C-alpha positions as CSV (number, residue, x, y, z in Angstrom):
1,M,-0.1,0.0,-0.1
2,E,1.1,3.6,-0.4
3,F,0.1,7.1,0.5
4,I,1.3,10.6,0.1
5,G,1.7,12.9,3.1
6,T,4.0,15.3,4.9
7,L,6.8,13.8,7.2
8,I,6.1,15.7,10.4
9,K,8.8,14.3,12.7
10,R,10.6,11.3,14.1
11,I,8.7,10.0,17.1
12,S,10.8,7.4,18.7
13,G,13.4,4.8,18.2
14,R,13.9,1.4,19.7
15,S,16.9,-1.0,19.2
16,G,17.9,-4.4,20.5
17,E,19.9,-7.5,19.9
18,G,18.3,-10.6,18.3
19,Q,19.4,-14.0,17.1
20,A,20.2,-12.5,13.7
21,G,22.0,-9.5,15.2
22,P,21.2,-5.9,16.2
23,W,17.9,-4.3,15.0
24,V,16.5,-0.8,15.0
25,I,12.9,0.4,14.7
26,N,12.3,4.1,14.1
27,Q,8.8,5.6,14.2
28,Y,7.8,8.7,12.1
29,L,4.6,10.8,12.2
30,L,3.0,11.7,8.9
31,E,0.1,13.7,8.0
32,T,-1.9,13.2,4.8
33,V,-2.5,16.0,2.3
34,E,-6.2,16.1,2.1
35,K,-9.0,18.5,3.0
36,F,-9.3,16.9,6.4
37,P,-5.7,15.7,7.1
38,R,-5.1,12.6,9.1
39,R,-2.1,11.7,11.1
40,M,-0.5,8.3,11.3
41,A,2.6,6.7,12.8
42,V,4.8,4.4,10.6
43,E,7.5,2.1,11.7
44,V,10.7,1.7,9.7
45,F,12.6,-1.4,10.6
46,N,16.4,-1.4,10.3
47,N,16.5,1.7,8.0
48,V,20.0,2.3,6.9
49,E,19.4,5.8,5.6
50,P,18.0,8.3,8.1
51,F,14.8,10.2,7.0
52,E,15.5,13.4,9.1
53,A,16.4,15.1,5.8
54,L,12.8,14.7,4.6
55,I,11.1,16.1,7.6
56,G,8.7,19.0,6.5
57,K,8.7,17.7,2.9
58,T,6.0,15.9,1.0
59,V,6.8,12.1,0.7
60,K,5.5,9.0,-0.8
61,V,5.3,6.1,1.8
62,D,5.0,2.4,0.7
63,F,4.0,0.3,3.7
64,N,2.4,-2.9,4.9
65,I,-0.2,-3.3,7.6
66,D,0.3,-5.9,10.3
67,A,-1.6,-6.9,13.4
68,H,-0.3,-8.5,16.6
69,E,-1.9,-9.6,19.8
70,W,-0.7,-8.4,23.3
71,N,-2.7,-9.3,26.5
72,G,-5.7,-10.4,24.6
73,K,-6.0,-7.2,22.6
74,W,-5.1,-6.7,18.9
75,F,-3.0,-3.7,17.6
76,N,-2.3,-2.7,14.0
77,S,1.2,-1.5,12.9
78,L,2.1,0.3,9.8
79,R,5.6,-0.8,8.6
80,A,7.1,1.4,6.0
81,Y,9.5,-0.2,3.6
82,R,10.2,2.7,1.4
83,I,10.0,6.5,2.1
84,S,10.9,8.9,-0.9
85,E,10.4,12.5,-1.6
86,Y,7.3,13.0,-3.7
87,V,7.4,15.3,-6.7
88,P,4.0,15.9,-8.3
89,L,3.7,15.2,-12.0
90,E,3.0,18.9,-12.9
91,E,6.2,20.0,-11.1
92,H,8.2,17.2,-12.8
93,K,7.0,18.4,-16.2
94,R,8.1,22.0,-15.4
95,K,11.6,21.0,-14.6
96,P,14.1,21.6,-17.6
97,H,14.6,18.5,-19.7
98,T,18.2,17.6,-19.5
99,A,18.3,14.6,-21.9
100,K,20.1,14.9,-25.1
101,P,17.8,15.0,-28.2
102,T,17.7,11.6,-30.1
103,G,16.8,10.8,-33.6
104,E,19.3,13.2,-35.0
105,I,20.4,12.0,-38.6
106,V,23.9,12.8,-39.6
107,G,25.2,12.5,-43.1
108,Q,28.4,10.7,-44.2
109,E,30.3,13.9,-44.3
110,G,29.5,14.5,-40.6
111,G,27.1,17.3,-41.2
112,Q,23.5,17.3,-40.4
113,Q,21.1,16.7,-43.2
114,D,18.0,18.8,-43.9
115,D,14.5,17.4,-43.0
116,S,13.7,16.4,-46.7
117,D,16.7,14.1,-46.8
118,A,15.8,12.8,-43.4
119,A,12.4,11.8,-44.5
120,D,13.7,10.1,-47.6
121,N,16.2,8.1,-45.5
122,T,13.5,6.9,-43.1
123,Q,11.3,5.8,-46.0
124,A,14.2,3.9,-47.6
125,A,15.2,2.2,-44.4
126,T,11.5,0.8,-43.9
127,P,11.1,-2.6,-45.7
128,P,8.0,-3.0,-47.9
129,P,5.3,-5.2,-46.5
130,P,5.4,-8.9,-47.5
131,A,3.4,-9.8,-50.5
132,A,0.3,-11.8,-49.8
133,S,0.3,-15.4,-51.2
134,E,-2.8,-17.3,-52.5
135,N,-1.7,-20.2,-49.9
136,D,-2.1,-17.9,-47.0
137,D,-5.1,-18.9,-44.9
138,L,-4.7,-16.3,-42.2
139,P,-7.7,-14.0,-41.8
140,F,-5.7,-10.9,-41.6
């Protein structure tokens, strides 16, 4: 599952030692970006990279929901496995495009050909469709 919200703060952290070695669980508070915002706490287990740099920014959180029992009562936990900075599609489109142009046709002399020659080269490179035979029983 995923949701988009603002990373408010780091709530707490726990650590310990298990059979597989040391472990760390950090808890972060997030607020959804809606008309009526909701807050939720997500746990991040053994995160290598700290998310303190994303506090105050809009993030996309991928998480799993898990339930566990304690003293006859059930509790839900939200375990985040990925938190990344969210960039809206409109804002992504506004950023300058840095990729190099492709499809540039260059002549043998190393100079660029004009558009009429480029169209001729494209048509010459496209093979003609195969001729239909009388023994072909395909419907298309």
